[in-house]
N, C-alpha and C positions, 0 to 999 in steps of 0.2 A: 829781654832787651832792655837797654838804659832809661830813664824815664824822658817824656818829652819836655821841651821848655815852652813849647808854643801855648802860652794859657794865660788870661787874664782871669783869674778865680773869682775875685768880687764883682767885676763887671759882669760875667757871665751870669752868675748866682742871683745878681740883681735883677736881670733881664728874666730869668727864670721864674721868680717870684712873681714879677708881672703876668707873664703868661699862665702860671697856675691860678691867677685870681680871673684874668680876661677868659682865657679859653676853658679852664677846668671849674669855677665857679667857686675857688677858696675864698675865703673871709680875709678881706685886706686888713683887716685890725689884728687878727689873731695869726697869720701866717709867719713861720720864721723858718728861715733856712739856714744852717748852720754847717760848715765844712767840717768833714774829720781832720784831726792834728795829722792824720797820715795820709791825706786825700794827694794822690799822684797819679800822673797819667802811667799806665801799665805797659805801655811800650810804643813805639814810634809810629804806631800807624794811625791811631784814633787818641784822642783827648779823652781822658776819664776822669770825673771827679766823684768822691763818695761823700755824701752829705746827710744830714737829720733834718726832715721834713715835720714839722710840727704845725697844725692848726686847730681849731676847737674839736673838727672831729676825726683828726688824724695825725698819727705818731709812728713814724718809720725811718728807718735807715736805707736811704737809696742811692743808686748810682746813674750817675749821667756821662752818657757816652755822645760824643759829638765827631763827626766826619771833619779831616783836617781841612784848614782852610789855607795856610801856609805851605811848606813844602811836605811833598808826598814822598811815600815811600812806594806805593802801589800807584800804577797809571790811572785808576781809575777807582772810585767807592760805591757801593750800592749797601746804604745803611738799611734801606726798606726789605732787601733782600735779607739780610741780617735777621732782621726784625720776624719775616715771615717763617726763616728757618728755625729761629728760638722757639716761637711760639708753636710751631709744629710738633717739635722734639717736647718741649713743655707738656703738652697734651699727651703726649705719648708715656709719660711718666720718667723722662730722662732727666737728670739732675742738672738743669741749664736753669738759669735764673730768669725768674719770670716777668715777661716784660709788660709795663704797664701802661706806659705812652710812649707814641710815637709822633713827632712832627716832622713834615716835609720841608715845611717853607723856611729857609735858610735865611730870612729875614729876621726872626724872630731874636735869635741871640747869636746869629751871624754863621750859623751852620745848620742843615738839618740835625737832627738830634731824636736819640731814644732814652728813655728811663727804665730802669730796672729793679727789682729787689736786691740789696745787700744781703750776701751771703758771706758767712762768716768763715774764715778757713787761710790756710797758707799754703803757697805754691812751692815747689824746689825751684831755687832760684835761676836765673837766665844769666845774670850777671853779679856777681862771679857764677861761671858754671858750677852746680849745683856738687860736683864731682870734687871741687875745691873750696866748697865752702863749710868749712868744721862749723860755722854757728849757725846754718840754716838748717831745715827741718829735717833735710837729708842726712847732714852732717851730725847732727844730733842725735839720728836714728840708729838704731842697731841693726843688724842684717836683716832680721827677720821682719821688722817694720819696714825696710826699703822694698824687701821683696813685696809686702802688702801692697805697699803704692804702686809698685808696677802691676801686679795682679788685678789690684782694682782698676786701674786706667784699662786693661785689657779685658776686663769684664765690660765697663761701659761702652769700649769701644766695639765689641762682638753685638751687643745689644742693638746699639746702632746701626750695626751693618747686618742685622736681622731683620731690620723693618723694610717692608714691602714699599715700595715708591706707590703704589696705589693707593695705600691706607692713609698716608699723610698728607696733609693738605701743603702742598707748594706753588703757591700762586705765582710766584715770581718765575719759575721755570716752565719751558714750553713744550710739548708733546715731542719736539725735535729733540730737546735738551734731553728727555728721559730715555728717548728711544736709540739716538744715535749712538755712533762710537765717538767718545768724546775726546780720546787721546790726539787726535790730529790737530784739533782746533786749539787743545792745551798747549800742545809743543809752540801752534805759532804763537800763542799769546805770549809765551816767555820769551820768544825770539823777538817780537815786537817790544816787550818790557825790555828785553837785553838792549836793544837798539836805543831805547829811549834812554834806560839809565846810563848807556856810556857817551849819549851825546854825541854819538857819530864816530866815538874813536873804536876801532877795532878790538875783541876779544877773542883771540882765537882760540883759546882753550875751550869757552863756551860754544864757539861757532863749531868747533869739531865735536863736540856732546850732541850739540842739536841735531848735527847730520846723521851722525850714529842713531840717534833715537828715531829719527825719520825713517831708517833703512830697514829698522829692527823693531817697527811696532807689533806688537801681540796679535795673532791672529785668534786666539783662544782666551778672551778675557773673559771674567765673571762676569756673572750680569749686572747691569748698573743699578749702584745703591746711591744714597747720600754719602758722601765724606766729608767727613770734617773739615781736611786740607790742612789745618795747622794743628794737628793732634800729637801734641807733644807733652811731656810731664810739666813742664812750665804753666800750661793752660788748664791745669787741673787745681782746684783749692781742695785741701784736705782737712779734716778735723778728725785728730786721734788716728791718722794716719788711714782714714776713709775718706772717699771723695765725696765732696759735697756740692761741687758746680764742675760743670764743663764751661769751658769762655772760650770766646774769642773765634766767631764762626765767620770772618770776614773772606776767608780762602775757601769755604764751601763750595763742593760742584758736585755735579752727578759725574759717576765715573766709576772705576774698579775701586773697591774697598780695601785691596791688598795694597793700594797706594797711601792709605792711611797709616798702615803699619809701617811700610819702609819709611815714609817721614818721619815718624816716631823716633824710631832708630837711627835714620841717618843723622838727624838732626843730634841726637844724646851721643852717638859714636864721633861725629864731628867736634863735638864741645867738650870731648875728653879726649879719646885717642888721637884726633886730630891736633889736640893741644900739648900732647906726650902727657897726659894725665892718666893714672890708672884709676879705674872706675871703681866706686863704692862696693864694697862687699855686701852682696844681697842682690845688686842690680841683676835684672832678667837680661839672658843673653836671646837674641834674635833667633837663633832656634829653637829655646823652648817657648819663646811667643808664639812663633809661627805654629807650632804644634796644639798649643792650647786655642789659639784664634782659628784655627782649620778645625778642631774637633766642637767649637762653640758655633761654629756658622755653617759648615758642609761648604765652604768656599775654597779656593783652590791659591797655593801661594806660588804657583808654578811662574809667574811673571814677576816674582820679588824683585829681582836683580834689577831687571829693566826699571822698574819703580822706584829703586835705590839710586841709580844713577841718575833719574831724571828728578829724585829730590835733593839729590847734592848739588845737580843743576840749578834748581829752583832757588836753594837757599844760597849759593854763589850770586845768584840774580840779584835776590833781595839784598845781599848785602853790600850789593854795590850802594845801593840808594842809603842804607842804613851807613855805611860809613862816611858818605859823603854828608851825612846829615849831622855826625859827630864832628865833624871839622866845621859847619856851617855854625853850629851850635855851640862851638868852642869848649866842649865837654871833653875832648882829649885832642892832644897832638898826636896826628898819625903821619906815617911815611906818604910820601906824594902818591904813590900807586898802591896804598894800603885796599883801596877800593876795590881792585881787581887781582890783588898779589896778597893772600891774607890766609889765615889757617884754614879756612872753607874751601877757596880755590885749590890750595896746596893737597887737601884731603881729596877732592873731586879729583885734581890730576892723577893721584897716586892710585886710586881705586878704577878710574879710567884706564888706565895704562895697563891693570890686570885684567881687563876684561878678555 
């Protein structure tokens, strides 16, 4: 995603310094917070800053992540839930950043926030899509390295899906979340998201897809698992083409884990095939990935197509808010109806007609 413009870095970091002194007993005389030269918000949903924290007993690179306080892409945010998920996964050895601090008091620096360890690495680019980015990590790589990126993503995705919900501490999920069939409420959530994002304006394509999803809810889903939600290559950091960190857990939920596989390929396909771009040599096909994933997890891909359509619907609904933010932030001039008529919605329409 393009970077966010909603930030006042100096002010926030000065307030954060005071928080470290008052809440974490850091030494006021020796504490120093220095932003990285390349500190940027990694996406539209949250503000993210990278900085170096030094004190007489401390010297480390850290990442500050805050809930948005202005324009929101998603209807609501739950940073505490993200923290709970990341801590649970870190305890199980998955390569997620270690969360060091969480602050739920939004008055400290203007919103609730958490701080995690900084992990070096490079992610396949979203903007431009990595298939169209010769200078990015995927564009510079040979086909074998590109394939390794996909295989490593799939390896960690499989490890996530092999976790038993009973063995991980997910305080922010209730027993009902874990035991119910979540797809009904998930569809309803995105219906409400659509209505909110469209500000009362109709969206016939998305409404038709939602009606189809409601009529075709699978009756034979996989056992409920923790799902990443935003499980795409762009949310993985790589060092030497090996995954070093799995990022962005804000879309996480309990559900059928095939949804993660469907999302990863739906986003990648929409951002390549949907733009008329040929995929880079070495890219994994969905069929190859499904075969590997089924072997790794002993789970079924039977409902993959259903979740692929649902993924493209979600991507289209999210794009409504992202596109409107592009206009608001004067990042790019867009056609008046780009928020509902774009390469993602067009790709959804094409696949929906082929069902």
